C-alpha positions as CSV (number, residue, x, y, z in Angstrom):
1,M,92.0,31.9,144.5
2,F,95.7,31.2,144.3
3,E,95.1,28.0,147.0
4,T,98.3,26.2,145.2
5,L,100.8,29.1,145.3
6,T,99.6,29.9,149.3
7,Q,100.2,26.3,150.2
8,R,103.7,26.1,148.0
9,L,105.1,29.4,149.6
10,S,103.8,28.7,153.0
11,Q,106.4,25.2,152.7
12,A,109.2,26.8,151.2
13,A,109.2,29.4,154.3
14,E,109.0,26.5,157.1
15,S,112.1,25.1,155.2
16,L,113.9,27.6,157.2
17,T,112.4,26.6,160.6
18,G,115.5,26.2,163.2
19,K,117.6,28.7,161.3
20,G,118.9,31.7,163.1
21,R,120.2,33.7,160.3
22,I,119.3,33.8,156.5
23,T,122.3,32.8,154.7
24,D,123.0,31.8,151.1
25,A,123.5,28.2,152.1
26,N,120.3,27.6,153.7
27,I,118.3,29.8,151.7
28,K,119.6,27.9,148.3
29,D,116.7,25.2,148.6
30,T,114.3,27.5,149.8
31,I,114.5,30.0,146.7
32,R,114.4,27.2,144.6
33,Q,110.9,26.1,146.0
34,V,109.9,29.6,145.5
35,R,111.2,29.2,141.9
36,L,108.9,26.2,141.2
37,A,105.8,27.5,143.2
38,L,105.8,30.8,140.8
39,L,106.5,28.5,137.6
40,E,103.7,26.1,138.7
41,A,101.2,28.6,139.0
42,D,101.6,29.9,135.4
43,V,103.6,33.0,136.3
44,A,105.4,34.6,133.2
45,L,109.5,33.4,133.3
46,P,110.5,37.3,133.2
47,V,108.8,38.0,136.2
48,V,109.5,34.9,137.8
49,K,113.7,35.5,137.3
50,S,112.9,39.1,138.6
51,F,111.0,38.1,141.6
52,I,113.6,35.5,142.7
53,Q,116.6,37.9,142.5
54,H,115.2,40.7,144.2
55,I,114.1,38.2,147.3
56,R,117.6,36.4,147.2
57,E,119.3,40.4,147.3
58,Q,116.9,41.5,149.9
59,A,117.0,37.8,152.0
60,I,120.6,37.2,152.2
61,G,122.1,38.0,155.3
62,E,119.1,39.2,156.8
63,S,119.0,39.1,160.4
64,V,116.5,37.1,162.3
65,G,115.3,39.3,165.2
66,K,113.8,37.8,168.2
67,S,109.7,38.4,167.2
68,L,110.7,36.7,164.0
69,R,111.6,33.2,163.0
70,P,113.8,33.1,159.7
71,G,110.5,31.5,157.5
72,Q,108.6,34.8,158.9
73,A,111.5,37.1,157.8
74,L,111.3,35.4,154.3
75,I,107.5,35.8,154.3
76,K,108.0,39.5,155.0
77,I,110.3,39.8,152.1
78,I,108.2,38.1,150.0
79,Q,105.3,39.9,151.0
80,S,107.0,43.0,150.1
81,E,108.0,41.7,146.6
82,L,104.5,40.7,145.9
83,V,103.3,43.9,146.7
84,N,106.0,45.3,144.0
85,I,104.9,43.2,141.4
86,L,100.9,43.4,141.7
87,G,101.2,47.3,141.5
88,S,102.1,48.8,144.9
89,D,99.1,51.1,144.8
90,T,95.5,50.9,144.5
91,V,94.3,52.9,141.3
92,E,90.9,54.1,141.5
93,L,88.9,54.9,138.3
94,N,89.7,58.7,136.8
95,L,86.2,59.9,135.9
96,R,87.1,63.9,136.2
97,V,85.6,65.1,132.9
98,Q,83.0,66.7,131.7
99,P,80.6,64.2,131.7
100,P,79.5,61.3,130.7
101,A,82.9,59.9,131.4
102,V,83.1,57.1,128.6
103,I,84.7,53.7,129.7
104,L,85.7,51.3,126.8
105,L,85.6,47.7,127.5
106,A,88.2,46.0,125.4
107,G,89.1,42.0,125.2
108,L,88.7,38.7,123.7
109,Q,86.0,36.4,123.1
110,G,84.9,35.0,126.2
111,A,86.6,37.0,128.7
112,G,83.3,38.4,130.2
113,K,83.2,42.1,129.1
114,T,79.4,42.1,128.6
115,T,78.8,41.0,132.5
116,T,81.6,42.8,133.5
117,A,80.2,46.1,131.8
118,A,77.3,45.2,134.1
119,K,79.2,44.8,137.4
120,L,80.8,48.3,136.8
121,A,77.7,50.0,136.3
122,K,76.1,48.4,139.4
123,R,79.3,49.0,141.4
124,L,79.3,52.7,139.9
125,I,75.6,53.5,140.9
126,E,75.7,51.9,144.5
127,A,79.0,52.9,145.6
128,E,79.4,56.6,144.0
129,G,75.8,57.2,143.2
130,K,76.5,58.2,139.6
131,K,74.0,57.9,136.7
132,V,75.2,55.0,134.3
133,M,74.4,54.3,130.8
134,L,75.6,51.0,128.8
135,V,75.7,50.2,125.5
136,S,77.1,47.6,123.2
137,A,78.9,47.9,120.2
138,D,79.4,44.3,119.4
139,I,77.6,43.7,116.0
140,H,79.1,40.6,115.6
141,R,77.3,38.9,118.5
142,P,73.4,39.9,118.7
143,A,73.0,37.7,122.1
144,A,75.7,39.9,123.4
145,I,73.4,43.2,122.6
146,L,70.3,41.5,124.1
147,Q,72.5,40.2,127.1
148,L,73.6,44.1,128.2
149,E,69.9,45.2,127.5
150,M,68.8,42.3,130.5
151,L,71.9,43.1,132.5
152,A,71.1,47.0,132.6
153,T,67.7,46.6,133.7
154,E,68.9,43.8,136.6
155,V,71.5,46.5,137.6
156,G,69.6,49.6,137.5
157,A,71.5,51.4,134.6
158,A,69.9,53.0,131.7
159,Y,70.8,51.4,128.5
160,C,71.3,52.9,124.6
161,A,69.8,50.4,122.2
162,S,72.0,49.2,119.1
163,S,71.4,46.4,116.6
164,S,73.6,44.0,114.3
165,D,72.9,46.4,111.0
166,E,74.5,49.6,112.2
167,S,78.3,50.4,112.1
168,P,80.1,50.3,115.7
169,E,81.2,54.1,115.3
170,S,77.4,55.2,114.7
171,I,76.2,53.4,117.7
172,V,79.0,55.1,120.0
173,E,77.8,58.6,118.5
174,R,74.2,58.2,119.1
175,A,75.0,56.7,122.6
176,L,77.3,59.7,123.4
177,T,74.3,61.7,122.2
178,E,71.9,60.0,124.7
179,A,74.0,60.1,127.4
180,R,74.5,63.6,127.3
181,R,70.7,64.3,126.7
182,Q,69.9,62.1,129.9
183,Y,72.7,63.9,131.8
184,M,74.6,60.5,132.5
185,D,77.7,60.9,134.6
186,V,79.2,57.8,133.1
187,L,79.0,55.5,129.4
188,I,80.1,52.1,129.4
189,L,80.9,50.8,126.2
190,D,81.0,47.2,125.6
191,T,83.0,46.5,122.3
192,A,83.5,43.6,120.2
193,G,85.7,40.4,120.9
194,R,87.1,37.7,118.7
195,L,88.7,34.1,119.8
196,H,92.4,35.7,118.9
197,V,93.8,39.2,118.2
198,D,93.2,39.9,114.4
199,E,93.7,43.0,112.3
200,E,90.0,43.3,111.5
201,M,89.1,43.4,115.2
202,M,91.7,45.9,116.0
203,G,90.6,47.8,113.2
204,E,87.1,48.2,114.4
205,L,88.4,49.1,118.1
206,S,90.7,51.8,116.8
207,R,87.6,53.1,114.9
208,V,85.7,53.1,118.0
209,Y,88.0,54.5,120.2
210,S,88.5,57.4,118.1
211,V,84.8,58.2,118.2
212,A,84.2,57.5,121.8
213,E,87.5,59.2,123.3
214,P,87.3,57.3,126.6
215,I,88.7,58.7,129.6
216,E,89.3,55.0,130.7
217,T,90.0,52.2,128.6
218,L,90.0,49.0,130.1
219,F,91.4,45.4,129.2
220,V,89.1,42.8,130.3
221,V,90.8,39.3,130.7
222,D,90.1,36.0,131.9
223,S,92.4,35.4,134.7
224,M,92.2,31.5,134.4
225,S,93.7,31.8,130.9
226,G,97.3,32.1,132.2
227,Q,100.2,32.8,130.1
228,D,97.3,33.5,127.1
229,A,96.0,36.3,129.3
230,V,99.3,37.9,129.8
231,N,99.8,37.6,126.2
232,S,96.8,39.1,124.9
233,A,97.3,42.1,127.4
234,K,100.5,42.7,126.2
235,L,99.6,42.6,122.3
236,F,96.1,45.1,123.0
237,D,98.3,47.5,125.0
238,E,100.4,47.8,121.9
239,L,97.6,48.6,119.5
240,L,95.1,50.3,121.9
241,P,96.3,53.1,124.6
242,L,94.8,50.9,128.0
243,T,94.6,52.7,131.2
244,G,94.2,49.6,133.4
245,V,93.2,45.4,133.3
246,I,90.1,43.8,134.9
247,L,90.4,40.2,135.7
248,T,87.8,38.0,135.3
249,K,86.9,34.6,137.1
250,A,89.6,35.3,139.8
251,D,87.6,32.8,142.0
252,G,88.0,30.0,139.9
253,D,91.7,30.6,139.3
254,A,93.6,28.6,141.9
255,K,97.3,29.3,140.3
256,G,97.0,33.2,139.9
257,G,99.7,33.4,137.0
258,A,97.6,36.3,135.1
259,A,97.5,38.1,138.2
260,L,101.2,38.2,139.1
261,S,102.2,38.7,135.8
262,V,100.1,41.2,134.0
263,R,100.9,44.2,135.8
264,Q,104.7,43.3,135.5
265,I,104.2,42.8,131.7
266,T,102.1,45.3,130.8
267,G,102.8,48.1,133.0
268,K,99.1,48.6,133.6
269,P,97.5,48.3,136.8
270,I,94.9,45.9,137.5
271,R,91.9,48.0,138.7
272,F,89.1,45.4,139.6
273,M,88.8,41.3,139.7
274,G,85.4,39.6,138.8
275,V,85.2,37.1,141.9
276,G,81.9,35.6,141.1
277,E,78.6,35.2,139.0
278,K,76.9,37.8,140.9
279,M,76.5,41.5,139.5
280,D,78.2,42.4,143.1
281,A,80.8,40.2,142.6
282,L,83.5,42.4,141.5
283,E,86.5,44.1,143.8
284,L,88.5,46.7,143.9
285,F,92.2,45.4,143.4
286,R,94.1,46.1,146.2
287,P,98.0,45.0,145.7
288,D,98.9,44.7,149.8
289,R,95.7,42.9,150.4
290,M,96.1,40.6,147.4
291,A,99.9,39.8,148.5
292,S,98.5,39.4,152.1
293,R,95.6,36.4,150.8
294,I,98.4,34.9,148.7
295,L,100.7,34.3,151.6
296,G,97.9,33.2,153.9
297,M,97.7,36.1,155.8
298,G,93.7,36.6,154.9
299,D,92.3,40.1,153.9
300,V,90.3,40.7,157.1
301,L,89.4,44.6,155.6
302,T,88.0,43.6,152.7
303,L,86.1,40.8,154.7
304,V,84.9,44.2,156.9
305,E,83.9,45.6,153.9
306,D,81.8,42.8,152.4
307,I,79.9,42.7,155.7
308,E,79.3,46.6,155.9
309,S,77.9,46.3,152.2
310,K,76.1,43.0,151.8
311,V,74.7,41.9,155.4
312,E,71.4,43.5,155.8
313,K,72.0,46.1,159.0
314,E,68.3,45.9,159.8
315,Q,68.2,42.4,160.2
316,S,71.1,42.0,161.9
317,E,69.9,44.7,164.7
318,K,66.3,43.2,164.8
319,L,68.1,40.0,165.5
320,A,70.2,41.5,168.5
321,K,67.1,43.1,169.8
322,K,65.5,39.9,169.7
323,L,67.8,38.0,171.6
324,K,68.7,40.8,173.9
325,R,64.5,40.8,175.0
326,G,65.4,36.9,175.9
327,K,63.3,35.3,172.6
328,A,64.7,32.2,171.1
329,F,66.7,32.0,167.8
330,D,64.4,30.1,165.8
331,L,64.8,28.8,162.0
332,S,63.6,31.9,160.4
333,D,66.5,33.5,162.0
334,L,68.8,30.6,160.7
335,K,67.4,31.0,157.2
336,D,68.2,34.9,157.2
337,Q,71.7,34.0,158.6
338,L,72.1,31.4,155.5
339,E,70.9,33.9,153.0
340,Q,73.2,36.4,154.2
341,M,76.4,34.3,154.0
342,A,75.3,33.4,150.3
343,N,75.0,37.2,149.6
344,M,79.0,37.4,150.6
345,G,79.9,34.8,148.1
346,G,79.3,31.6,150.7
347,M,81.6,30.7,153.1
348,A,84.5,29.5,150.8
349,S,84.4,33.3,150.0
350,V,84.9,34.3,154.1
351,L,87.4,31.6,154.9
352,E,89.5,32.8,151.6
353,K,89.9,36.4,153.4
354,L,90.8,35.0,156.9
355,P,94.1,34.1,158.2
356,I,94.8,30.3,157.6
357,P,98.0,28.7,159.4
358,G,100.7,27.4,157.3
359,N,100.1,23.7,158.4
360,I,96.6,24.1,156.8
361,N,96.2,23.3,153.3
362,P,93.9,26.0,152.0
363,A,92.6,24.3,149.2
364,A,91.4,21.3,151.0
365,L,89.7,23.6,153.5
366,Q,88.0,25.4,150.9
367,Q,86.9,21.8,149.3
368,S,85.4,20.8,152.9
369,V,82.9,23.6,152.5
370,N,80.1,22.6,150.3
371,E,78.3,25.6,149.3
372,K,75.6,23.2,148.2
373,Q,74.7,22.3,151.6
374,V,73.8,26.1,152.2
375,K,71.3,25.8,149.4
376,H,69.8,22.5,150.9
377,Q,69.4,24.1,154.4
378,I,67.5,26.8,153.2
379,A,65.6,24.8,150.8
380,I,64.8,22.4,154.2
381,I,63.5,25.6,155.8
382,N,61.6,26.8,153.1
383,S,59.4,23.4,153.3
384,M,58.6,24.0,156.8
385,T,55.6,25.6,158.2
386,M,55.9,29.2,159.7
387,A,55.0,27.6,163.0
388,E,57.2,24.9,162.4
389,R,60.0,27.3,161.8
390,R,59.0,29.3,165.0
391,Y,58.6,26.1,167.2
392,P,61.2,23.8,165.9
393,K,60.6,21.5,168.8
394,T,57.3,20.3,167.1
395,I,58.8,19.0,164.3
396,N,58.0,15.1,164.7
397,G,58.7,12.1,162.7
398,S,55.7,12.7,160.3
399,R,56.6,16.4,160.0
400,K,60.1,15.4,159.2
401,K,59.0,13.0,156.6
402,R,56.9,15.7,154.7
403,I,59.6,18.3,154.9
404,A,62.2,16.3,153.7
405,L,60.0,15.3,150.8
406,G,58.7,19.0,150.0
407,S,62.5,20.0,149.7
408,G,64.0,17.1,147.7
409,L,66.1,15.6,150.6
410,K,66.5,13.0,153.2
411,I,65.1,12.9,156.8
412,Q,68.7,12.7,157.7
413,D,69.6,16.2,156.0
414,V,66.4,17.7,158.3
415,N,68.0,16.1,161.1
416,R,71.3,17.7,160.8
417,L,69.9,20.8,160.4
418,L,67.9,21.0,163.6
419,K,70.7,19.8,165.3
420,Q,73.0,22.6,163.9
421,H,69.9,24.9,164.9
422,Q,70.0,23.9,168.3
423,Q,73.7,24.5,168.6
424,M,73.6,27.8,167.4
425,A,70.5,28.6,169.5
426,K,72.3,27.7,172.3
427,M,75.6,30.3,171.3
428,M,72.9,32.7,170.6
429,K,71.6,32.9,174.2
430,K,75.5,32.4,175.6
431,M,76.1,35.9,173.7
432,S,72.9,37.6,174.2
433,R,73.6,36.8,178.4
434,G,77.7,37.3,178.5
435,G,79.1,38.4,175.3
436,M,81.2,36.9,172.5
437,K,83.6,35.0,175.2
438,K,80.7,33.1,176.0
439,M,79.9,32.2,172.6
440,M,83.3,31.6,171.6
441,R,83.4,28.7,174.6
442,G,79.8,27.5,173.2
443,I,81.0,26.2,170.1
444,P,82.2,22.7,169.5
445,P,85.7,22.2,168.8
446,G,86.6,22.0,165.1
447,Q,83.6,24.3,164.5
448,L,85.1,27.1,164.5
449,P,87.3,28.7,160.8
450,P,91.0,28.7,161.2
451,G,92.3,31.5,163.3
452,F,89.8,32.0,165.8
């Protein structure tokens, strides 16, 4: 996310190296680089103009203290302005109404409304303990109705059945009655979309809105559609009383123009971001943390929250006790660690939230992390017997051949995994005896993520 913009802004700040003060003369080229970086990231032109003007006003004559270099001072100014553009404050969902609180999702076809409805339901169920019902009023796409029913089962939400031969208004009326009967806290309504904004769709949406009377009307938009995302959000906001925006597919958006533009253009807060295909890959949008991510400062707070919510505490405690008793870190333990990393979105997702020095290309760093390799490693361990996982030293040549064949990989891949396990086993042994400092000394050069 935002890899291109992160790299360009860091380079712009570095151009002030050696200056004792930020002046109109020495910042001119830097401001030009920042403008180009924003335009390349597909940020809306009015937003770019406003952004540059505010940065120039704050930066000119800015004294650089002993603790800050000019580049750092500029980054501080840019970060403050990014937070302002992204919305300053985190805006939580407003569900303070007589149940059921209705959340209406609107947007163009293909933006990811149906999947987002399920992700939002899962978040409300698990994080807030809400009883949630899902319903689809998309009578133009029967597959969407079936998809939402399957996803409702997956995330543990109630589902109100609907069919393409009903009117959207009657579906909503019946869903409201059923949600009240079952004492639901929240009813999430998935609506129909089109490939473009048209009169028929907006008329249907208006009628559905009147019947549903939602407390939250959220516009779901594909962040990778760039300026189209901003334009469609503006059109929907003019025709429907939106209360916020959900950006989908943000994990695949290297530019970030939609995120930086949609709040400023529509005046509506970004509420959530979809950051992956899994049902738990929906993040609450926090402007201050996002500004830090864009500038390569990381987002350690979100990383800690991810670890607390997605890492199995019982497994971690069990491993800690095992190591404390002097038992070895075996291949089953390694498999558990790999699976927990995958649950957090993979190493790329973790790296994205860690502070990255300006001399390192974030895009190149993320590309170097091969997510397929983790899946291959898990497949290799799955091809081993329980005895082999517990006693890796028993794995000889013939066993390696069998394991490679069983996992569909090569013997070299098996050897690589066994070597990695040996290194991790040594680290875990040092950690159990002498804490984190010894563990860090045991890691080979270049194996740690940047910033450690």
